[in-house]
Every structure is written in C-alpha cells, then in structure tokens.
C-alpha positions, 0 to 999 in steps of 0.5 A: 397533357403534355404527355397525350400531346408528345405520344399523339404526334411521335413518329413510328421510330419515336413511338416504337422506342418509347413502347420498348422503353416502357416494355410494351410489345402490346396493348391494348384499349377496350370499351369497358360497357358499364362505365362506358370507357374505353381503357388501356392495358397500360395506364401509360397508354390511359391518356391515348384512350381518352383522346381517342374515346375525346373524339367524336368524329372518328371514334363511335363506340369502338369495342375494340383496339388490340396492337402488337409490336413485330418482333423483328421489322419495329413494326406497329401491327394493329387490328380495330375492332368496331362492332359484332353484333351483327358477326365478327370483325371481317375487313382488311389490313392495311400497310401504309406510312403515317406522319405521327399515331395520332394519324393512324390512330384516327385512319384505323378508327374511321376503316373500322368504322366503313367496314361495320357500314358497309357490310352491314348495308352489303347484307352480310352476317359481318362486323366491322373492322380493320387493320393498320400495320404501321410502315416503318420508314427505317424498314425496306418493305419492298424486301420479300424476307421482309415483308414474309415475317412481317405478314406472318407476324400479322397472322399470329396477332389475329390466332392471339385475339382468337377471330375476333377480327378477321383481316383480308386485303387491303391497299399495300398488302397482295396476295403473295402477303396474303399467303404468309398470312394465312401461313399463321392463323386461319382468320383470314379470307382473301386467300391466294387462290392456288391456295384454296381462297377467293383471291385478290378482290379488286376487279369485283370492286371495281365492277360494284363501283360502277353499277354505282355509277348506272345507278346515280346516272339512273337517278339522274335521268340518264340510263347509262355511262354510253357517251360520259366523261368520268376521271378515276384518280387513282390506278392501282388495283381497284383504277386500273380494272375500272378503267376497263369496266369503263371502256366495256361501258363505251363512256367517251373519255377517261382521264386516269391520274396517279403518283405512282410511277409504276401505276402510270406505266402499266395503265398506259401499256395495257389500254392504248386507246384514244379514249383514255389518258393517263398522266403521273401527278406530285404526293399531295396533288389534288388539282385535279379534281378540279377536271370538267367531267361527268363522274368522278371515280376517287380511287386513292387514299382517304381524306379527299373531299374536303372544303378545299376540295370541293369547292373546286370539282365539276363533276357532277357525280361523284363515285368511287372504290376509296375509302373514307373519301368523305373528311368530316362525313356531315359537313362534306356531305352537306358542300357535296349536296349543296353543290348538287353534287350527286355523291355515292358514299363510298362504302355502298359503292365499294362492298365488292371485295369484303363479298368477294372473300365473306363466303370464302370457307362455304366454297366456289362455284361458277358465277356464284348468284350469292355474289353477282346478285350485289352487281343485279338490277333486282335484289334488294339489297344490291348496289344498284338498288341499294344506291337508288333507295338511298338516292332518292330518300335523301332526295326526298328528306333534304338529307345527304345520300351519305348520312342517309345510307348511315343511318340505314347501315347502322338500324342494320348494324344492330341486327345481333347474328343469328346464330352465333349472336354478339360473339365478338364482344365475347371473347374481347371480353375473354382476351382481357380477364386472361391478360393478351396484352401480356404474353407475347406469341400465345396462341 
C-alpha cells in the first residue's frame, strides 16, 4: 500500500526518475477479459493497476492504457483507450501539467470515457480514447524544437500501438503540433489543411455549443439567444470563436474570463463592443461562476462543476465546451437538477471537434452535409435534437440530464462496428501477445 501511495503521489520528475531506475521505457495497463482484471505490463506497476481498477468514479472497464517515456525530454506520453466496440478509439491529445501521477491517470480515464459517449451520441462509428502528455516543468514547452521532438515521438507511439487509438488536437496542442505527429504516423486526424487535413476543429466546436444553448432555451420555453446574457469561462481556441457566434445571435451581454493574459488581450483586441466585457482572473478563482446570467458556458478545464461552485451558480442554463465539467457525474448532475439549473452535458454539445475530424479520409466537399447535419434542427442525432430528447426524458423520468445522456450513449456505444466489429480489442490483444512494452521505437 505504501508503494502504491508513493507512486500515485509522485510528481512528473519523480515518476520519470523512478521509471528510469526500473529500466521502464514503455508500460501498459490492459483489461484481462477472462479474469476481468486490469493487468500491468510490469510487476512493479501492478499496484497502480489495482488502484485504477478499484476506482468506481473514473475507471469504467477501460480496454487499455499505453505509455511511453520520451527519449529526449523526460516527458510521459499516454494513450487511454476506453471502448472500441463501435470503432477504433478516437480523441485528441492533451499536453498538460499535473501535480501527480494520480491526477494524470484520472484525467486520461475520464477524458477517454467521455469520448466514447461523445462519439456514440454523435452517431459516429468511433470508440473512445484520449491522449495525454504529462508536461515536465523542467522542459520548455514553448520551444519550437522541443515541441517538434515531443510530438514526433508521440506520433511514433501512435504507430507502435497500431491504430487502436487515433489521436487528434486537444488542449495544449496546436496545428503545428499535429503536423509533427502526422510526420511519424498515419493514425491521426485534425491534420493541418495544407497537409490535406481538416485543420483546427475549434470553430465548429463553438458552433455546436451554440446549438446546445439554443436547444436548452427552446426546452425552457424561449426561442432564441437574442437578448440573453452569457458568461464564458475560458477564452481559448473554442471560447473566442464562441464569443463571435454569440454576438451574431444578438445576445444582450457577454462576460468572458481567462487565466491566460494573452487570451484576454486577444479577445479584447478582436471584439470592441459595449456588449462584451473580458477580464483576467487568477488560476483557481472560480468566484466568477457566481455571476448572474442566463447561460453559463464553461470552456476551460474539467471538474469545474462541484458542490462548492454549484451552490453559487446564478445561471439558469449551463452549456459549454469544456470536457468533464462535472467533478462527480452522479453527484453533481443531481445537485444542478436540485437547484433547478438546466444542464446540457458537455459530451453532447461539444462534439463538433471530433465530427470535424472523423471523416478526413473520405475527402472534402463545400458545406459538407455530413458535418452540417450535426448543426441542423431536424436530423435525429443532431446536437439540437439530441439535447431536446435528453432534456425531455430527464423531465419525464425525474433523472438528471447527464445520467439520461449517459444511458443513451452507453447503449449506442455497445453497437459493434458494422464492418470491422470489435477490431480495437483484437489489436490490444496482439500488442500484449507481442510484448509491446519490451520494444521502443519499433514499428
């Protein structure tokens, strides 16, 4: 038990040094289906696997997790694969700082699980996965050559796990990073447009969030965003275009906040209107969530909705782009419903990033109908129609909306891919049989 706690509480530097001492450059945790046990590639890591498997909040029978230590930057690369029944795991790679190994693992587990549900609710033939690169604070993440090396190494990880997880863009990762991943693997989407890809998915993601807001307002008996007040937490790649789309909907007032001064300055320069106020806030300052508004849009990091913040929220509707907004899905979903706050689940409304990337291999057409139908008001699986269906079922059943959305998504995620079946699981089994963890840099 002591060794488990020691590993889980380790900082990135300490954990990397421990891996080096153990001679570990690659490792995995894989669900052993016959025994229903999460097995580690190395005996010294089995206590961590046991901890993950015992956790009922973030672990949900994830099929596999694969990790690689960067040769050059002492950075941990990870690929979290949740469920591949519906298709290969798909989701972006996040480059982020975590205080300890437990935080890193929990975020990857939650994000991968969320992608399974997001892809299923969107009607996509993809499973759920997420990449997470654990930033080592001793590494200058802003140095172009360092990033080039890190992301090319991450691409090599994608190649080595043979496509059971297909990566894309996410927080902390930009178009140039995706080009570097693409240089070493074909198992990626969100490739820059100049390389034949779909590019940055942030703009379509913001469009999808607006559709979720409009559906929630319609359910509440109001037809449009016109004249409403919106509070946007996070002014990054999705938050800024969201501001533009809200102005186009003729909202009465927008307040935006961010912990990044550059994001605030860019939004200030871009939008010079009396309808909008943007300001800088300190990291960890969530007092802004208590602002009075019609719609609160969390567009920063996850776990922002918890008992401490929910009791202070003054918005009637919560609908934003951030992943995993609920710290505890069951508890916090109920808390929001108990306060009469209409919550649109994040994995329902922020889907357009992965939708934008999903069909890259099939080429492009102008105003692609396969993308636009997600933003329509009549397609069965559109954001608008799905939001209404979830909120109506929640109202009729007395269940909170995230739980209803999860039930819909989990049912759909168990539908096997119509052509390839559960191929992702077959790939994972082959990686274990071939002793993937003993190779490094092998194709």
